[in-house]
DRENDO-1510 file (C-alpha; in Angstrom, 1 decimal, always signed):
<recs>
REC; n; res; u; v; w
REC; 1; UNK; +33.4; -14.5; +179.7 .
REC; 2; UNK; +32.0; -10.5; +179.2 .
REC; 3; UNK; +30.5; -9.2; +182.6 .
REC; 4; UNK; +27.0; -9.7; +182.7 .
REC; 5; UNK; +24.8; -6.9; +181.8 .
REC; 6; UNK; +23.1; -5.8; +184.9 .
REC; 7; UNK; +22.8; -2.3; +184.4 .
REC; 8; UNK; +21.3; +0.0; +181.1 .
REC; 9; UNK; +22.3; +3.2; +180.2 .
REC; 10; UNK; +20.3; +4.7; +177.3 .
REC; 11; UNK; +21.5; +7.0; +174.6 .
REC; 12; UNK; +19.5; +8.6; +171.4 .
REC; 13; UNK; +20.6; +7.9; +167.9 .
REC; 14; UNK; +20.3; +11.1; +166.3 .
REC; 15; UNK; +21.2; +13.5; +163.7 .
REC; 16; UNK; +20.9; +17.6; +164.8 .
REC; 17; UNK; +20.4; +19.8; +161.7 .
REC; 18; UNK; +20.7; +23.3; +162.4 .
REC; 19; UNK; +17.9; +25.7; +160.2 .
REC; 20; UNK; +20.1; +29.0; +161.1 .
REC; 21; UNK; +23.3; +29.8; +163.4 .
REC; 22; UNK; +22.2; +33.1; +163.1 .
REC; 23; UNK; +21.5; +34.6; +166.8 .
REC; 24; UNK; +20.6; +38.0; +168.5 .
REC; 25; UNK; +22.1; +37.1; +171.6 .
REC; 26; UNK; +25.6; +36.8; +172.1 .
REC; 27; UNK; +26.9; +34.3; +175.3 .
REC; 28; UNK; +30.5; +35.0; +175.9 .
REC; 29; UNK; +31.0; +31.6; +176.0 .
REC; 30; UNK; +28.9; +30.1; +172.7 .
REC; 31; UNK; +30.9; +28.5; +169.7 .
REC; 32; UNK; +27.5; +28.3; +168.0 .
REC; 33; UNK; +26.4; +31.8; +166.8 .
REC; 34; UNK; +27.0; +33.8; +164.1 .
REC; 35; UNK; +25.5; +37.4; +163.5 .
REC; 36; UNK; +21.9; +37.9; +162.1 .
REC; 37; UNK; +22.5; +38.4; +158.2 .
REC; 38; UNK; +25.8; +36.7; +158.0 .
REC; 39; UNK; +24.7; +33.1; +156.8 .
REC; 40; UNK; +22.5; +31.2; +154.7 .
REC; 41; UNK; +19.2; +29.5; +156.7 .
REC; 42; UNK; +18.7; +26.0; +155.6 .
REC; 43; UNK; +16.6; +25.0; +152.5 .
REC; 44; UNK; +13.6; +22.2; +152.7 .
REC; 45; UNK; +15.6; +20.5; +149.5 .
REC; 46; UNK; +19.0; +21.0; +151.8 .
REC; 47; UNK; +17.6; +19.0; +154.6 .
REC; 48; UNK; +16.0; +16.8; +152.9 .
REC; 49; UNK; +19.0; +15.9; +151.3 .
REC; 50; UNK; +21.1; +15.1; +154.6 .
REC; 51; UNK; +18.2; +13.4; +155.5 .
REC; 52; UNK; +17.9; +10.3; +153.1 .
REC; 53; UNK; +21.6; +8.3; +154.1 .
REC; 54; UNK; +20.4; +8.4; +157.4 .
REC; 55; UNK; +17.8; +6.0; +156.7 .
REC; 56; UNK; +20.8; +3.3; +156.4 .
REC; 57; UNK; +22.6; +4.8; +160.0 .
REC; 58; UNK; +19.8; +3.7; +162.5 .
REC; 59; UNK; +18.5; +7.3; +163.2 .
REC; 60; UNK; +15.5; +7.9; +164.5 .
REC; 61; UNK; +15.8; +11.4; +166.1 .
REC; 62; UNK; +16.4; +14.5; +164.4 .
REC; 63; UNK; +17.4; +17.3; +167.0 .
REC; 64; UNK; +16.4; +20.7; +165.2 .
REC; 65; UNK; +18.6; +23.1; +167.0 .
REC; 66; UNK; +18.5; +26.9; +165.9 .
REC; 67; UNK; +20.2; +30.2; +166.7 .
REC; 68; UNK; +17.2; +32.4; +167.7 .
REC; 69; UNK; +15.5; +35.5; +166.1 .
REC; 70; UNK; +13.9; +37.7; +167.7 .
REC; 71; UNK; +10.3; +38.1; +168.6 .
REC; 72; UNK; +9.7; +41.6; +167.5 .
REC; 73; UNK; +11.9; +40.6; +164.0 .
REC; 74; UNK; +10.0; +41.0; +160.8 .
REC; 75; UNK; +12.0; +37.7; +160.2 .
REC; 76; UNK; +10.3; +35.8; +163.2 .
REC; 77; UNK; +7.8; +34.7; +161.6 .
REC; 78; UNK; +9.8; +33.3; +158.7 .
REC; 79; UNK; +12.1; +31.7; +161.0 .
REC; 80; UNK; +9.4; +29.7; +163.0 .
REC; 81; UNK; +7.5; +28.6; +159.9 .
REC; 82; UNK; +10.9; +27.3; +158.7 .
REC; 83; UNK; +11.3; +25.4; +161.8 .
REC; 84; UNK; +7.7; +23.9; +162.1 .
REC; 85; UNK; +8.4; +22.7; +158.1 .
REC; 86; UNK; +11.9; +21.2; +158.8 .
REC; 87; UNK; +10.1; +19.3; +161.6 .
REC; 88; UNK; +6.7; +17.8; +159.2 .
REC; 89; UNK; +9.7; +17.0; +156.8 .
REC; 90; UNK; +11.5; +15.1; +159.1 .
REC; 91; UNK; +8.6; +13.4; +160.5 .
REC; 92; UNK; +7.2; +12.6; +156.4 .
REC; 93; UNK; +10.9; +11.5; +155.8 .
REC; 94; UNK; +10.3; +8.6; +159.2 .
REC; 95; UNK; +11.9; +10.5; +162.0 .
REC; 96; UNK; +10.9; +12.0; +165.1 .
REC; 97; UNK; +11.9; +15.6; +165.6 .
REC; 98; UNK; +12.8; +17.2; +169.0 .
REC; 99; UNK; +13.0; +20.9; +168.8 .
REC; 100; UNK; +15.3; +23.0; +170.8 .
REC; 101; UNK; +15.1; +27.1; +169.5 .
REC; 102; UNK; +15.3; +28.8; +172.5 .
REC; 103; UNK; +12.7; +30.6; +174.2 .
REC; 104; UNK; +9.1; +30.4; +172.3 .
REC; 105; UNK; +5.9; +32.1; +172.5 .
REC; 106; UNK; +3.0; +30.2; +174.2 .
REC; 107; UNK; +1.5; +29.9; +170.6 .
REC; 108; UNK; +4.9; +28.6; +168.8 .
REC; 109; UNK; +4.9; +25.9; +171.7 .
REC; 110; UNK; +1.5; +24.8; +171.0 .
REC; 111; UNK; +2.1; +24.8; +166.6 .
REC; 112; UNK; +5.4; +22.8; +167.3 .
REC; 113; UNK; +3.8; +20.3; +169.6 .
REC; 114; UNK; +2.1; +18.9; +166.8 .
REC; 115; UNK; +5.4; +18.3; +164.8 .
REC; 116; UNK; +7.2; +17.5; +167.7 .
REC; 117; UNK; +7.6; +14.2; +169.8 .
REC; 118; UNK; +9.6; +16.7; +172.7 .
REC; 119; UNK; +11.2; +19.5; +173.0 .
REC; 120; UNK; +14.0; +21.6; +174.8 .
REC; 121; UNK; +15.3; +24.2; +176.4 .
REC; 122; UNK; +18.2; +24.2; +178.7 .
REC; 123; UNK; +17.7; +26.6; +181.6 .
REC; 124; UNK; +21.7; +27.0; +182.3 .
REC; 125; UNK; +21.7; +29.0; +185.7 .
REC; 126; UNK; +18.7; +30.4; +187.3 .
REC; 127; UNK; +20.5; +33.0; +189.2 .
REC; 128; UNK; +20.5; +36.6; +187.2 .
REC; 129; UNK; +23.8; +37.6; +188.7 .
REC; 130; UNK; +25.1; +36.0; +185.1 .
REC; 131; UNK; +23.2; +39.0; +183.0 .
REC; 132; UNK; +26.0; +40.6; +184.5 .
REC; 133; UNK; +28.6; +38.9; +182.8 .
REC; 134; UNK; +28.1; +35.9; +179.9 .
REC; 135; UNK; +24.6; +37.1; +179.4 .
REC; 136; UNK; +25.0; +40.5; +179.8 .
REC; 137; UNK; +24.4; +40.5; +176.1 .
REC; 138; UNK; +21.7; +37.9; +175.8 .
REC; 139; UNK; +18.4; +39.2; +176.1 .
REC; 140; UNK; +16.8; +35.7; +176.1 .
REC; 141; UNK; +18.0; +34.8; +178.9 .
REC; 142; UNK; +15.9; +36.4; +181.1 .
REC; 143; UNK; +16.2; +33.1; +184.2 .
REC; 144; UNK; +12.1; +34.5; +184.5 .
REC; 145; UNK; +11.7; +33.8; +180.3 .
REC; 146; UNK; +13.4; +30.7; +180.5 .
REC; 147; UNK; +11.4; +29.7; +183.4 .
REC; 148; UNK; +8.2; +30.4; +181.8 .
REC; 149; UNK; +8.8; +27.7; +179.0 .
REC; 150; UNK; +9.2; +24.7; +181.3 .
REC; 151; UNK; +5.3; +25.6; +182.5 .
REC; 152; UNK; +4.2; +26.2; +179.3 .
REC; 153; UNK; +5.7; +23.2; +178.2 .
REC; 154; UNK; +3.7; +21.5; +181.0 .
REC; 155; UNK; +0.7; +23.2; +180.0 .
REC; 156; UNK; +0.9; +22.2; +176.9 .
REC; 157; UNK; +1.3; +18.5; +177.5 .
REC; 158; UNK; +5.0; +18.4; +176.0 .
REC; 159; UNK; +7.5; +16.0; +177.2 .
REC; 160; UNK; +10.7; +17.9; +178.0 .
REC; 161; UNK; +14.1; +18.6; +178.2 .
REC; 162; UNK; +16.0; +21.0; +180.2 .
REC; 163; UNK; +19.3; +21.2; +182.0 .
REC; 164; UNK; +22.4; +23.2; +184.0 .
REC; 165; UNK; +25.3; +24.8; +182.3 .
REC; 166; UNK; +28.2; +24.2; +184.8 .
REC; 167; UNK; +31.4; +26.2; +185.1 .
REC; 168; UNK; +30.2; +29.7; +183.5 .
REC; 169; UNK; +30.3; +32.1; +186.6 .
REC; 170; UNK; +27.5; +30.4; +188.9 .
REC; 171; UNK; +28.0; +29.1; +192.3 .
REC; 172; UNK; +27.8; +25.8; +194.1 .
REC; 173; UNK; +24.4; +26.9; +195.7 .
REC; 174; UNK; +23.2; +28.1; +192.1 .
REC; 175; UNK; +23.3; +24.8; +191.1 .
REC; 176; UNK; +20.8; +23.4; +193.9 .
REC; 177; UNK; +18.4; +26.2; +193.2 .
REC; 178; UNK; +18.2; +25.6; +190.0 .
REC; 179; UNK; +17.7; +21.7; +190.2 .
REC; 180; UNK; +15.0; +23.1; +193.0 .
REC; 181; UNK; +12.8; +25.0; +190.3 .
REC; 182; UNK; +13.1; +22.4; +188.3 .
REC; 183; UNK; +11.6; +19.4; +190.5 .
REC; 184; UNK; +9.1; +22.3; +191.7 .
REC; 185; UNK; +7.5; +22.1; +188.0 .
REC; 186; UNK; +8.0; +18.8; +187.5 .
REC; 187; UNK; +5.8; +18.0; +190.3 .
REC; 188; UNK; +3.3; +20.2; +189.0 .
REC; 189; UNK; +2.8; +19.1; +185.5 .
REC; 190; UNK; +5.2; +15.4; +185.5 .
REC; 191; UNK; +6.5; +16.2; +182.0 .
REC; 192; UNK; +10.0; +16.5; +182.4 .
REC; 193; UNK; +12.1; +13.4; +180.7 .
REC; 194; UNK; +15.7; +14.4; +181.5 .
REC; 195; UNK; +18.0; +16.9; +183.0 .
REC; 196; UNK; +21.3; +17.2; +181.6 .
REC; 197; UNK; +24.6; +18.6; +183.5 .
REC; 198; UNK; +26.7; +20.1; +181.0 .
REC; 199; UNK; +30.2; +21.1; +181.8 .
REC; 200; UNK; +31.5; +24.5; +180.3 .
REC; 201; UNK; +34.1; +23.0; +177.5 .
REC; 202; UNK; +36.1; +26.0; +176.1 .
REC; 203; UNK; +36.0; +26.2; +172.3 .
REC; 204; UNK; +37.6; +28.7; +169.6 .
REC; 205; UNK; +34.6; +31.6; +169.0 .
REC; 206; UNK; +33.9; +32.0; +172.3 .
REC; 207; UNK; +35.1; +35.2; +174.5 .
REC; 208; UNK; +34.5; +33.6; +178.2 .
REC; 209; UNK; +38.6; +33.5; +179.7 .
REC; 210; UNK; +37.7; +30.8; +181.9 .
REC; 211; UNK; +39.0; +27.1; +182.6 .
REC; 212; UNK; +36.7; +24.2; +181.9 .
REC; 213; UNK; +34.7; +22.6; +184.4 .
REC; 214; UNK; +36.3; +19.9; +186.3 .
REC; 215; UNK; +34.8; +16.8; +185.1 .
REC; 216; UNK; +36.7; +15.2; +188.3 .
REC; 217; UNK; +33.5; +17.4; +190.1 .
REC; 218; UNK; +31.1; +15.7; +188.1 .
REC; 219; UNK; +30.2; +12.7; +190.2 .
REC; 220; UNK; +29.5; +15.0; +193.3 .
REC; 221; UNK; +27.4; +17.4; +191.7 .
REC; 222; UNK; +25.4; +14.2; +189.5 .
REC; 223; UNK; +24.7; +12.4; +193.4 .
REC; 224; UNK; +23.4; +15.7; +195.1 .
REC; 225; UNK; +21.2; +16.5; +191.8 .
REC; 226; UNK; +19.8; +12.9; +191.9 .
REC; 227; UNK; +18.7; +13.8; +195.7 .
REC; 228; UNK; +16.9; +17.0; +194.5 .
REC; 229; UNK; +15.3; +15.5; +191.6 .
REC; 230; UNK; +12.3; +13.0; +191.3 .
REC; 231; UNK; +13.2; +9.4; +190.2 .
REC; 232; UNK; +11.0; +9.9; +186.8 .
REC; 233; UNK; +13.4; +12.0; +185.9 .
REC; 234; UNK; +16.4; +10.9; +183.8 .
REC; 235; UNK; +19.9; +12.6; +184.5 .
REC; 236; UNK; +22.0; +13.5; +181.3 .
REC; 237; UNK; +25.2; +14.0; +181.1 .
REC; 238; UNK; +27.1; +14.4; +177.1 .
REC; 239; UNK; +30.0; +11.9; +177.1 .
REC; 240; UNK; +32.0; +13.6; +174.3 .
REC; 241; UNK; +32.5; +16.5; +177.1 .
REC; 242; UNK; +33.7; +13.3; +179.7 .
REC; 243; UNK; +36.8; +12.8; +178.1 .
REC; 244; UNK; +37.8; +10.4; +180.7 .
REC; 245; UNK; +37.1; +7.2; +180.8 .
REC; 246; UNK; +36.9; +6.8; +184.7 .
REC; 247; UNK; +35.2; +9.7; +185.4 .
REC; 248; UNK; +32.3; +8.7; +183.0 .
REC; 249; UNK; +32.0; +5.6; +184.6 .
REC; 250; UNK; +32.2; +7.3; +187.9 .
REC; 251; UNK; +29.2; +9.9; +186.8 .
REC; 252; UNK; +27.5; +6.7; +185.7 .
REC; 253; UNK; +27.6; +5.3; +188.9 .
REC; 254; UNK; +26.7; +8.4; +190.8 .
REC; 255; UNK; +23.3; +8.7; +189.1 .
REC; 256; UNK; +23.4; +9.7; +185.2 .
REC; 257; UNK; +21.4; +7.2; +183.3 .
REC; 258; UNK; +21.6; +8.5; +179.8 .
REC; 259; UNK; +24.3; +9.6; +177.2 .
REC; 260; UNK; +22.3; +12.1; +175.2 .
REC; 261; UNK; +22.0; +12.4; +171.4 .
REC; 262; UNK; +25.2; +10.6; +169.5 .
REC; 263; UNK; +25.8; +12.0; +166.1 .
REC; 264; UNK; +28.1; +13.1; +163.8 .
REC; 265; UNK; +28.7; +17.0; +165.3 .
REC; 266; UNK; +27.8; +18.6; +168.5 .
REC; 267; UNK; +27.0; +21.3; +167.2 .
REC; 268; UNK; +27.4; +23.2; +170.6 .
REC; 269; UNK; +30.4; +22.1; +171.4 .
REC; 270; UNK; +31.8; +21.4; +167.9 .
REC; 271; UNK; +35.6; +21.1; +169.1 .
REC; 272; UNK; +34.6; +18.1; +171.2 .
REC; 273; UNK; +33.4; +15.1; +169.0 .
REC; 274; UNK; +31.1; +12.6; +169.9 .
REC; 275; UNK; +32.0; +8.7; +170.5 .
REC; 276; UNK; +30.7; +6.4; +168.2 .
REC; 277; UNK; +28.5; +3.7; +169.6 .
REC; 278; UNK; +31.1; +1.0; +169.5 .
REC; 279; UNK; +33.8; +3.2; +171.5 .
REC; 280; UNK; +31.2; +4.2; +174.3 .
REC; 281; UNK; +30.0; -0.1; +174.3 .
REC; 282; UNK; +34.0; -0.8; +175.0 .
REC; 283; UNK; +34.1; +1.7; +177.6 .
REC; 284; UNK; +30.9; +0.5; +179.2 .
REC; 285; UNK; +30.6; -2.9; +178.8 .
REC; 286; UNK; +33.7; -4.9; +180.6 .
REC; 287; UNK; +32.0; -3.1; +183.9 .
REC; 288; UNK; +28.0; -4.2; +183.3 .
REC; 289; UNK; +26.9; -1.2; +181.5 .
REC; 290; UNK; +24.6; -2.1; +178.8 .
REC; 291; UNK; +24.3; +1.0; +176.1 .
REC; 292; UNK; +20.6; +1.0; +174.9 .
REC; 293; UNK; +19.3; +3.1; +172.4 .
REC; 294; UNK; +15.8; +5.2; +173.0 .
REC; 295; UNK; +13.5; +7.1; +171.3 .
REC; 296; UNK; +13.5; +11.0; +171.6 .
REC; 297; UNK; +10.4; +10.8; +174.1 .
REC; 298; UNK; +10.1; +8.4; +176.7 .
REC; 299; UNK; +6.9; +5.7; +177.1 .
REC; 300; UNK; +5.4; +6.9; +179.6 .
REC; 301; UNK; +4.7; +10.0; +177.5 .
REC; 302; UNK; +3.4; +8.1; +174.1 .
REC; 303; UNK; -0.5; +9.3; +175.1 .
REC; 304; UNK; +0.2; +13.0; +175.3 .
REC; 305; UNK; +1.6; +12.7; +171.6 .
REC; 306; UNK; -1.5; +13.2; +168.5 .
REC; 307; UNK; -2.6; +9.8; +166.9 .
REC; 308; UNK; +0.2; +10.8; +163.6 .
REC; 309; UNK; +2.8; +10.9; +166.4 .
REC; 310; UNK; +2.0; +7.7; +168.5 .
REC; 311; UNK; +2.0; +5.9; +165.4 .
REC; 312; UNK; +5.7; +6.9; +164.0 .
REC; 313; UNK; +7.0; +6.3; +167.8 .
REC; 314; UNK; +4.7; +3.1; +167.7 .
REC; 315; UNK; +7.0; +1.6; +165.0 .
REC; 316; UNK; +9.7; +3.3; +166.3 .
REC; 317; UNK; +9.8; +1.3; +169.3 .
REC; 318; UNK; +9.1; -1.7; +167.3 .
REC; 319; UNK; +12.1; -1.5; +165.4 .
REC; 320; UNK; +14.3; -0.7; +168.2 .
REC; 321; UNK; +13.2; -3.4; +170.1 .
REC; 322; UNK; +13.7; -5.9; +167.3 .
REC; 323; UNK; +17.5; -4.1; +166.9 .
REC; 324; UNK; +18.6; -5.3; +170.3 .
REC; 325; UNK; +17.3; -8.9; +169.7 .
REC; 326; UNK; +19.5; -8.5; +166.9 .
REC; 327; UNK; +22.5; -7.4; +168.6 .
REC; 328; UNK; +21.8; -9.4; +172.1 .
REC; 329; UNK; +21.6; -12.5; +169.7 .
REC; 330; UNK; +24.6; -11.7; +168.0 .
REC; 331; UNK; +26.6; -10.6; +171.3 .
REC; 332; UNK; +25.5; -14.1; +172.8 .
REC; 333; UNK; +26.9; -16.5; +170.0 .
REC; 334; UNK; +30.3; -14.9; +170.9 .
REC; 335; UNK; +30.4; -15.9; +174.4 .
REC; 336; UNK; +32.0; -18.9; +175.3 .
REC; 337; UNK; +31.8; -20.9; +178.5 .
</recs>
C-alpha cells in the first residue's frame, strides 16, 4: 500500500512568455538576454496563438518574464504597454498573469496591479560588492533599487515573490542579510508570498566562470532561511536545478514547500529542463509528499485583488479543487488493502 499523504508541496501549472529577450543589463551569469535591437518583440497575435492550446493542458498561470528596457529609453513606454496588453490578453483568455519584468516605477507597478494577480522580482543579493563583479554592467541591479520594489509592492498591496540567487560571488553572511531585509519589509506589509532559493547553474551563454552552487548546501541554507523568515512566507526551490532526487527531498525536509512554476521551459535556465508532474510525483509520493497544484496568488491575498481578478481567481480555485478530487478518487481506486 502506498505511503499515506501526510505532507503537501505545491507547484504552479505555468507557461512562460517573453515579450522581449532584449535587456540593457549584462549580468555575467545571464543565459537569457540579447542585445537591444537584436530580436523581435512578441506580438499580441503570437501570444494568442501560444495561449489557445494551453486550455487543454490545465495551465493556470501565465508568467510574463521580460528583459529590461532602460527607464530613459524612448522604447520604455511601448515596452511597458506591450507587457500590459499581454497581461490583459492572458486574463481575457482565462489565465492568471504574474509579471516579472525587472525594476518598475511606482506608477508602472500601480498599472500592472490591475492586470496581474501577483508580481515578482528577485533581490538576488543585497551586497554592493557584486556591482564590482557579476553586476558590473547591470545598472538596474543596484540593491537599493530592487529593495525599493519590495517596499512599493507592499504599499500597493501586490502579492509578491522574491528570492536569492546563490553562488554568484556572495558570502554566507550576505545570504542572511538579504533574507533579514525581506523579513523586515514583510513584517511591515505582509505581502510576500514566496522566497525562492535559486542555486547558480551555469549555462551556455554566460561569461561568469564559476562552478554551480553545490545543491548539497541547499538544505542547510533552507533550514536557516526558515528560521529567519516568518512562517507565512513559503520557501520555493526550482526542482530542475536540484537534479539529485535525494537532495530534492532533503530540501523539502529542511523546510521548502513549493516547486515554483512548472512548464515546458525554464527561460532563465534554458539548459535545465523542468521535470514534469509525473516525474515529480514519482519522486515525492513514495515518501509521503503530496504534489498539489496552486494558483499564482495565495488565498490570503484574494481580497487585495480587483473584483474582476477575484472572479477569475475564484473560478480557478474551484477548478483546481475539482481536479484534486478527481485525482484523489483515481489514486484511491488503485489502492488495494
